N, C-alpha and C positions, 0 to 999 in steps of 0.2 A: 649350149643351153641358152634359151632366150632370156634376156635381161628384163627384170621387172622394174620399171621406172619408179614405182611407188614403194619399193623396198627401202627399209630404214637404213640399210648399209650404204646406199647411194649418197646419203647426206653427209657421210663421214669423210674427212680427208684421209690421205694415205697413211699419215703417221698414226692416226687413231686406229686405222685398220691393222696396222702392225702391232699396236699395243694389245688389241683384242686377240690377234693370232698368237702372240707370245703368251698371253694369259691362258689360252686353251691349247697351247702346244701344237699349233698348226704350222706346218712347214710352208713358208712363203719365199724361200730362197730363190726359186725359179721365176717368181712373179716380176714382171716389168711394168705393167700398166695397172691402173686402178681397177679395171674390170677383172684382172687376174686375181687381185687380192680378194675382191668381192666373191668371185667364183669359189675360191678356196674356202673362205669362211662360210659361205652358204652351203657348201657341201657337208659341213658339220651340223647343219640344221639348228643353229643357235637361235634362241629367241631374243627378242629385243631387250627383255629384262636382263638376260645373261650378258648381253653386250654392254648395257648401261652399268651393270655391276663391275664388269672388267675395267671400264673407263673410270668409274668412281674409285675403284681400288688403286688404279695406277695414279690417280690424282692425289689420293690420300697418303701415298707412300712418301715419307719424309727422309728416307735414307739418301745416300749418294745416288744420283741418277746414273742410269746405265750409259754405256758408251754410245749407244745409238741415240738416246735422248740428248746426250751432250753434243753429239754431232748435229742433231736437229737444231739445238739452241745456238750452236755456232753459226749454222746456216742462216738462222733468223737474224742474228746480230749482223752478219755480213749484208743481208738484204736491207736491213734498217740503215746501215751505214752508207749504202749506195745512194746516189742522187736520184730523185724522183724521175721516173720515165715520163716523157711527154704524153699527154692524152690524145694528141693529134699528130698525124704523120706529116712530113713535108709535102708540099703540093706535088712535087715531081714523083715521089714515092707513091702517093695516093693515086695518081693517074696511072702509074705503072701497075699497081695492084689491080685496079679496076680493069685494065686492059688484059692482064693475065687471067683474071677471073672470067672475063668474057670469052677468052680463047678456051679456057678449061671447060666451060659449060657447053661448048660446041662439040667436045669430044666425049660423048656419052658412051660409057663402056658397055659391052655386051658379053655375057658369059655363055651365049648359045653355042659358039664353036667349041668352047672348053667342055661343055656338057656332052656334045655330040662325039667329040674325040675320046672322051673318057668312056662313053658307052661303047664305042668301037673297040677300044682296048679290052674292055671286059668281055665282049663277044669273042675276040681273038683268043683270049685265055680259055674261055669255055670250050672252044672247039679244038684246043690243044696247040694253037699256033703261038707258043710262048715268046718266041723271038720277035714276032710282029707286035705282040701285046706289049712287050717292054718298050719297043720303039714308039708305038702309038701313045703309050702312057707318058713317056718322057716328053713327047711333043705336046701333050695336053698340059703337063705340068709347066712347061715353059710358057705356053699361051696363058695359063692361069696367072703366073707371076706377072707377066706383062699387062694383062687386063686388070689385075689387082692394083698395080701401081697407078694405072690410069684412073681406076675407081677411087683411089685415095685422093688424088688431086681433084677429081670431079666432085667428090663428096665434100672436100674442104671448101672448094669454091662455092658450091651450092649452099653450104651452111653459112658462110660469111655473107653472101649476097642476101640470103633470106633474113638473117638477123639484122643486117644493115637496113633492109627495106622495112622490117617490122619496127625497128626503133625510130626510123624516120617518119612513120605513119602515126606513132603514138602522140597524143596531145602534149603540149608543153607542161601541163600540170603533173605529168608523170615523171618519175626520177630517171629519165633517160639521159639527163645531163650530169648524172652522178659521176664523180671522178673514177670510181671503181669500174663502172660499166664502160666508160670511155676508154680506160686503160685496157680492159679486156678486149675491146674491139680492135684497138691499135696493136695489141700483142698478137692477136690472131692474124691480122693482116701482115705483120712483120714475119711471123713464123711461116705464113704461106709464101711469102716472097723469098726469104733466105734461110728459114729455119730447117733443122733436120726433122725427119718424120715424127720422132717422139715429142719434140717440142711443139710441133704443129698439132699433134693429137691432144696434148694436154691443154694447149691454148684454146683449141676448139671446144673441148669439153667444158672448160671454165666459162667460155663465152655462151655456149648453149644453155648451161645451167642458169647463168645470170639472166639471160634473155627470157627463158621459160618462167622464171620466178617473177620477173618484171611484167610479163604478159598476164600471168595469173593474178597478180596484184591489180593490174589495170582492169581486167574483166570483172573481178570481184568488186572493185571500187565503183565501176560504172554501173554494174547491176544493182549494187546497193543504192546508188544515186537514183536509179530508175524506180526501185521499190519505194524509196523515201518520197520521190516526187509523186508517185501514184497516191500515196497516203495523203500528201499535201493537197493534191487536187480534190480528193474526196472531202477533205476538211473545208477547202475553199468553196466547193459546190454547196456545202451545207448552209452557207449564208448568201447564196445567190450569185456567186461568181461564175462568169461564163468561161469555161475551160475548153471549148471546142477546138481552138487553135492549138493549145498545148497537147490535147489528145491526138490531134492529127500528126504533130511532130513526133510523138511517141510511136505511132504506127510506122512512120518512115524510119525511125531508129530501129525498130524491131526488124524491118525488112533489110536494113543495112547489116544488122547482126547476123541474119541468116545467110548472107552472102560473104561473111567474114570480113566485111569492110568496117573494122573497128574504129577507124578514124571518123568516119561519118556517123557511126553509132554513138560515139561519145559526143560529137558535135551537135547532133540532133537532140540528144538528151539534155545537153546544156541549154540549147535554144528553147526546148520545151519548158525548162525551169524559168528562163527569162520571161517567156510569154506568160507563164502562170503568175509570176510576180507582178508583171504589168497589169494583168487582168485583176489581180487581187487589189492593187492600189486603186484602180479605177472603181472597183466595187466599194472599197472603203470610202472613197470620196462621195460616191452615190449615197452611202449610208449616212455620211455626215450631212449631205443635203436634205435627207429625210427629216432631220431635226428642225430645219427651217420650215418644212411643210407642216410638221406637227405643231410648231409654234404658231403658224398662220391659222391652222385649224382650231387651236386652243383659244387664240384671240377672237375668232369668230364666235365660238361657243360662249365665251365669257361675255362678249359684247351683247349677246342675246339674253344674258342673265343666268346661264347655266352654272352650276357649281362644279368646278374643275379641280378642286383641291387634291382629291385622291389621284386623279389622273396625272396631275403635275408631279406628284411624288414618284409615280412610275416613270415619268420622263427623266427624273434625277437618277433613278436606278439604271435606266438605259444609257444615260450619259456616262455613268461610272463604268458600266460594262464596256462601252465603246473605248474609253480611255485605257481600260485594262487589256484591250485586244480581244475580248470575248464577243466577236462580231455576230456569231449565231444567236447568242443570248440577246444582243442588242436588237437584232432584227425581230426576234420574237416579242420583245417588250414594246418596240415601236409599233408593231402590227396591232397588238392588243390596245395600246393607247389610241391609235388612229380609229379603231373600231368603236372605242368608248366615246371619243369626241364626236364622231359622226352620229352616234346614238343620241348624245345630248342635243346635238344640233337638230336632229329630226324631231326629237321630243318637244323642243321649244317651238319649232315650226308647227307642230301639230296642235299645240295649245293656242298659238296665235296665227291664224290663217293670213292675217294682213302682212306678216313678215316675209312671206314668200316673194311678193312683188317688190318689196324693199330690197331684199337680198339680190334678186335678179337685176334690178336697176343699178345697184351699187357695183355688182360684178361687171355689168355692161360698161359702166363708166370707167372702171379700171382697165378693161380690155382696150377700149378706144384710146385711153390715155397712154397706156404702156406699150402698145404694139409698135408705134413709130419710134419710140425711144429704144426699144430692143433692136429694131432694124438698124438704127443709127449706131448703137454700141457694137453690133456685129460687123458693120462696115469699118469700124475703127480697129477691129481685131480682138475685141473682148470675147471671152468665152461665156456666151450666153445661150448655148445650145439647150441646156437643161431648162432654162427659163422659157425659151421659145417652145419647147415641147410641152411644158406645163401650160403655156398660153393656149396651145391647141386643145388641150384637155378642157380648159376653162371655156373655150368657144363651143366645143361640142356639148358640154354640160348646159350652157346657156341656151343653145338651140333646143335641147331636150327638156328644158325647163326643170333643171336639177339645181336648186338653189344651194344645196350643201356643197357639191363639188365646184360649182361655178364660183361661189364666194371664197372657198378655201384656196383653190388654185389661183384665182384672181388676186387674192391678198398675197400669196406667195410670190407672184410675179412683181407686184408692187413693192414688196419688201426687198426683192432682189435688186430692183432698180435703185432703191434707197441705199443699199449697201455699196453699189458701184457709182453712186451719184457724184461723189467727190472726184474720183478718178476720171469719170466721164467729162466733168467740167474742165479738168486739167488738160484732157485731150482736145476738147473744143478750143480751149485757150491756145494750145500749141498750134492747132491747125488754123486759127483765126476765124473760127465759126462764130465766136462771140466777141464783142468789142467793148472796150472799157468806156464808160460814160464819164467824160472829163468834167470835173467840178461838182459832180453829184455825190451826196453823202447818203449813207444808209440811215434811215430813220430809227433803226433799232440799235445799231452799234456805233454809229457816227463815223464810220470809216469810209474813205473814198474808194470803195471796192465794188461799186455797182457795175454790172456788165449787162449789155443789151443782147438779147437773143433774136434770132431771125423772125420770131413771131411777135416782136415788139414788147416782149416781156422783159423784166429786169430782175436780176438776182444778185444778192451780196455774197461774194465768195468767202467773206470772213465769217459771218454768222449764219450764212446759208438761208437767209430770209428771202422770201419770194415777194416781189412787188408786181402788181398788175397781173396777177395770175400767170406764174411762170409756165405752167403747162396748159395749153389751150383746152378748154372744155369742148366736148363734141357738139357741133352745131346740128348734126343729124346722125342718126344711127342707121347703118346699113342693115337692110332686112336680112342679109345673109349671116350677119353676126348676131343681131339681137332678135330674140323671139318675143320681146316685150314691147317693142316700139309701136307696133300696130295696135296692141291691146291698150297701151297707154293713151294713144291718140283716140281710140274708140271711146275709152272712158271719159276723156276730156270732152269729146264731142257730145257724148250722152249727158254729161253734166251741164253743158251750156244749153240754155233755152233756145227754141227755134226763133228765127227772126220775126215771124208773124205772130208769135205768142204774145198775149197781153200780160205785162208785168203789173201785178197789183200789190198794193201796200198791205201790210198785215192788218187784219180787221175789216178791210174793204170788201164790199160785196162783189162777187164775181159776176161779170156780165157774160152771157152766153150768146153765141151766134146761132140763131135759129135758121134752119134750112127747111123750106117748104117743099 
């Protein structure tokens, strides 16, 4: 009868099977192996509830235990008193087992000859040649016994090698180093090497059961990690995190799972999680940088006279959401704040047309001032990629005569330089780019901490006051950067009178040149 691996009786040890058989008066005296006990009990078609009741009844009995149970208890005491078996075999025995397993796997048994001989014996009997039928049947039986012995060795070698390879491929996070499992592997190898057939069968059964449970736990654990990671990726994507790389690793993991390469499956799932966490942290830093951009936008709108009280309260709510880890809510609040501030900025520009030229000119000055400083900071290893990207946006806005974005992103770049100004000076001091001015004191704090810069400007590193214009003002604005330089020059030229024009004082009578 084919065995059902999912049957509940397979999970019970032999002594519990004996208890169930005794409760339902099942004769198990001829049973030698666990499968024999299971077959006997299954033949009675007992339900799982009946089996549990029998075990519970046996557990609740408080009278004197039976002789069989006393014997089991005695065996347990003897096992407990024995010294613990080593979980690893000596190197020599390990090599010997591996060599025997390799040899056994080369002797693949075949029952084809047994089947053909048995069929020949049956044919002889059908035609009435009983003497030849008996001889042929005896020959088939001897061949079967010999093939079955080879099959037992081959099957044991295959099971040990398969379990060994499976456990070796499982990741370190799984309980493959558990002492029980290691002991089972060692016991199976010892039984294969020197043990009798019954001991070998029981050791293999225990090893296969533990390995199957470990594998099931691993698969369920990894699949649970994969499902959890997919949910995390959906959450990360809700606030703008780029998860393409993690998704690609999950696709590779799925391919590895289809080919039963569970080691790579687990490894790629873990790598996908690591990539997702890195992408999330990058996005969180980007969101943190948006607060600086919003602050620059608010400063520009407030400088123009806009009322930003309500908007600033929303910035506080966004900050609280950011600190609480609600990044999706943070992005939504910051986006609404940014739109509101840009609206205030546009409204103020609409009311006062003269502010557009002022905003563009100010943004142009910031760009010319900050671009070389950012290049210098990048050469020193400072992380100013975001500021350089924002500088490019400010340049494009300036060319397109967009005063809102030009001034907003220009101020953001200026504020970024102010935040790294002190570290940048320390780096300049370390590299010798700036030199101390001996004997000179700062007019503001009175300390001898004036340093001279390559542009002949001086700065006090104590109070950070600038003397003689620390940052050089642009002498000329490149046409590729500024869209206002030519306009400014044309306005100045139109405002100046022509050289040949006569300048008259107020109230004086104008003289005209008559042309005949």
